[in-house]
Structure formats: C-alpha cells, structure tokens
C-alpha positions as CSV (number, residue, x, y, z in Angstrom):
1,M,74.9,-32.5,-1.9
2,L,75.5,-34.9,1.1
3,E,78.2,-37.6,1.0
4,I,76.1,-40.4,2.4
5,S,79.2,-42.6,3.0
6,K,80.1,-40.2,5.8
7,L,76.9,-40.8,7.8
8,S,78.5,-43.8,9.4
9,S,82.0,-45.1,9.9
10,K,80.7,-48.6,10.9
11,Y,78.3,-49.4,8.2
12,A,78.4,-49.5,4.4
13,I,75.8,-47.0,3.2
14,R,74.1,-46.7,-0.1
15,R,71.1,-45.1,-1.6
16,L,68.2,-47.5,-1.8
17,D,66.0,-47.8,-4.9
18,D,63.1,-49.8,-6.3
19,T,65.2,-53.0,-6.5
20,D,65.6,-52.9,-2.7
21,V,61.9,-52.9,-1.9
22,D,61.8,-56.6,-0.7
23,S,64.7,-56.1,1.8
24,I,63.1,-52.8,3.1
25,L,59.8,-54.6,3.4
26,A,61.3,-57.5,5.4
27,L,63.0,-55.0,7.8
28,C,59.7,-53.1,8.2
29,E,57.6,-56.2,8.7
30,G,59.8,-57.2,11.7
31,N,58.9,-53.9,13.5
32,T,55.2,-54.6,14.3
33,Q,55.1,-52.2,17.3
34,Y,55.8,-49.2,15.0
35,Y,53.0,-50.1,12.6
36,Q,50.5,-50.6,15.5
37,Y,51.0,-47.0,16.4
38,C,50.8,-45.5,13.0
39,E,47.8,-47.8,12.2
40,A,49.3,-49.0,8.9
41,E,50.9,-52.1,7.5
42,P,54.1,-52.0,5.5
43,T,53.4,-52.7,1.8
44,R,55.5,-52.7,-1.3
45,E,53.4,-49.8,-2.7
46,Q,54.0,-47.7,0.4
47,I,57.7,-48.3,0.3
48,L,57.9,-47.5,-3.4
49,S,56.1,-44.2,-2.7
50,D,58.4,-43.4,0.3
51,L,61.5,-44.0,-1.9
52,H,60.4,-41.2,-4.2
53,I,58.1,-38.8,-2.5
54,T,59.7,-35.4,-1.4
55,P,58.4,-32.6,0.7
56,P,57.2,-29.4,-1.1
57,G,60.1,-27.5,-2.7
58,I,62.6,-30.3,-2.4
59,E,64.2,-31.8,-5.4
60,P,64.8,-35.6,-5.7
61,Q,68.6,-35.2,-5.5
62,D,68.1,-33.7,-2.0
63,K,66.3,-36.8,-0.6
64,Y,68.5,-39.7,0.6
65,Y,66.6,-42.9,1.3
66,V,69.6,-44.9,2.5
67,G,70.4,-48.3,3.8
68,F,73.0,-49.1,6.5
69,Y,74.5,-52.5,5.8
70,Q,76.3,-55.0,8.0
71,G,78.0,-57.1,5.3
72,E,75.1,-58.1,3.1
73,S,72.4,-57.5,5.7
74,L,70.3,-54.4,5.9
75,A,70.7,-53.1,9.5
76,A,68.8,-49.9,9.2
77,V,67.0,-47.5,6.7
78,M,66.9,-43.8,6.9
79,D,64.9,-41.3,4.8
80,L,67.0,-38.1,5.1
81,V,66.0,-34.8,3.4
82,D,68.7,-32.2,3.0
83,G,67.5,-28.6,3.5
84,Y,64.0,-29.1,4.7
85,P,62.1,-27.1,5.9
86,E,65.0,-24.6,5.9
87,P,68.4,-24.8,4.2
88,D,70.3,-25.4,7.5
89,V,68.0,-28.2,8.6
90,A,68.1,-31.9,7.8
91,Y,64.8,-33.8,8.2
92,I,64.6,-37.5,9.0
93,G,61.4,-38.7,7.4
94,F,61.9,-42.3,8.5
95,F,64.4,-44.3,10.5
96,M,64.1,-48.0,11.3
97,M,66.4,-50.6,12.6
98,D,66.3,-54.4,12.0
99,K,64.4,-55.7,15.0
100,A,67.2,-58.2,15.8
101,L,69.6,-55.3,16.3
102,Q,67.4,-53.2,18.5
103,G,68.2,-52.6,22.2
104,R,72.0,-52.6,21.7
105,Q,72.6,-48.9,21.2
106,I,73.2,-49.4,17.4
107,G,70.5,-47.1,16.3
108,S,71.7,-44.4,18.8
109,A,75.2,-44.8,17.4
110,I,73.9,-44.4,13.8
111,I,72.0,-41.2,14.8
112,R,75.0,-39.8,16.7
113,E,77.4,-40.3,13.7
114,A,74.9,-38.9,11.3
115,A,74.3,-35.9,13.5
116,E,78.1,-35.3,13.7
117,Y,78.4,-35.5,9.9
118,L,75.4,-33.2,9.3
119,K,76.9,-30.6,11.7
120,S,80.2,-30.8,9.9
121,V,78.5,-29.8,6.6
122,G,76.7,-26.8,8.2
123,K,73.4,-28.2,9.4
124,T,72.2,-26.7,12.6
125,I,69.1,-28.7,13.3
126,I,67.7,-32.2,12.6
127,M,64.0,-32.4,12.6
128,L,61.5,-35.3,12.5
129,A,58.0,-36.4,13.5
130,I,57.0,-39.1,15.9
131,D,53.7,-40.8,16.1
132,K,52.0,-39.5,19.2
133,G,51.5,-42.3,21.7
134,N,54.3,-44.5,20.4
135,P,56.4,-45.0,23.6
136,Q,59.2,-46.8,21.8
137,S,59.8,-44.1,19.2
138,T,59.3,-41.3,21.7
139,H,61.8,-42.8,24.1
140,F,64.4,-43.5,21.3
141,W,64.3,-40.0,19.9
142,E,64.3,-38.2,23.3
143,K,67.2,-40.4,24.5
144,N,69.1,-39.2,21.4
145,G,68.6,-35.6,22.3
146,F,65.5,-34.7,20.3
147,V,63.0,-32.3,22.0
148,I,59.3,-32.3,21.1
149,I,58.5,-28.8,20.0
150,R,54.8,-29.1,18.9
151,E,52.0,-31.4,18.0
152,V,50.5,-31.5,14.5
153,N,47.1,-33.0,13.9
154,R,47.2,-34.9,10.6
155,G,43.6,-35.9,10.6
156,E,43.8,-39.6,11.4
157,W,46.9,-39.3,13.5
158,T,48.8,-36.8,15.5
159,A,52.5,-36.2,15.0
160,L,55.0,-34.9,17.6
161,V,57.4,-32.6,15.8
162,A,60.8,-33.0,17.4
163,E,64.2,-31.4,16.8
164,K,67.8,-31.7,17.8
165,T,70.1,-28.7,17.8
166,L,73.5,-29.5,16.4
C-alpha cells in the first residue's frame, strides 16, 4: 500500500472521492486542448467512472485517484495504479494540472517527486499512455523522461504507451 502523502513534499495530497467530482470537473474543463485530442468532453459521469474503474486484476485499494492541493485549491489530479501491469510497475492512468498553473514546471516537479517516492518503495518503472497526436502531452511526458515504447490502436483513438525507468 502506498503512502500518498509521500508523493509530494510541497502539496497536501488526499484520495479523491465522489464528493470531489465538481472540483475535478472544473479542473478538467479548463484543459480544453487535452479534450480536443482525446475527442471527448469532461463529464460528471466520466469522472465518477474514472474514480472507481480499475485495470484487470487490480483491487480498488491499489488505485489512488489523488488530488494535489495548494491550500484549498486543487492544483492537480493523478490516477495512480500500484502494481499494474506488473508488481514492480506504477501506472499513471491520468494526470492533469490546473490550467492556471501550467508552464511553470509545477507538473514536472510533481512527477519528479512522485517518481522518487515510487522508486523508494521498490517500483522500477512508471508507465502511462498518451493520446497520439497531442503535442502538449507528448512534450510534457518526454520532457519528464518518459520514452514511447509502442503504439496501441484502441479503435477510435491511438495510444502511445510510454515508460520511465526509475
């Protein structure tokens, strides 16, 4: 079990739940570029689903949908799965910063600290998927040391699977 408070030394972190949907939705609605590339719109229903859905073989206690708070303000959200697809891997299913905080290296700092903590608990790799063709997401993850290892066609969209060795 991960100690989510150790994902960052600069932000208060807590698991998000159904009562946080409005603040998550507001953060997501501010990031229109992301949703243009995944050809979707953020909705309450989608966020509620994302809060609870787990990959095959993963128990709910191994999924950490967390908020990074600056005071009372939600600065970022991260969907982190412990032990997927292998026990020594952490999988980031979703990461999004408040639009007003982007471009200041805050997201990179959060990812760097999270990676340091995950390494300290024995994780050797962080994996994630990027929407193919999204230059902002691709740039962010590559800048943070993630390497695209393959493409996966998901029918209506193509994902770039990326990983960072810790």
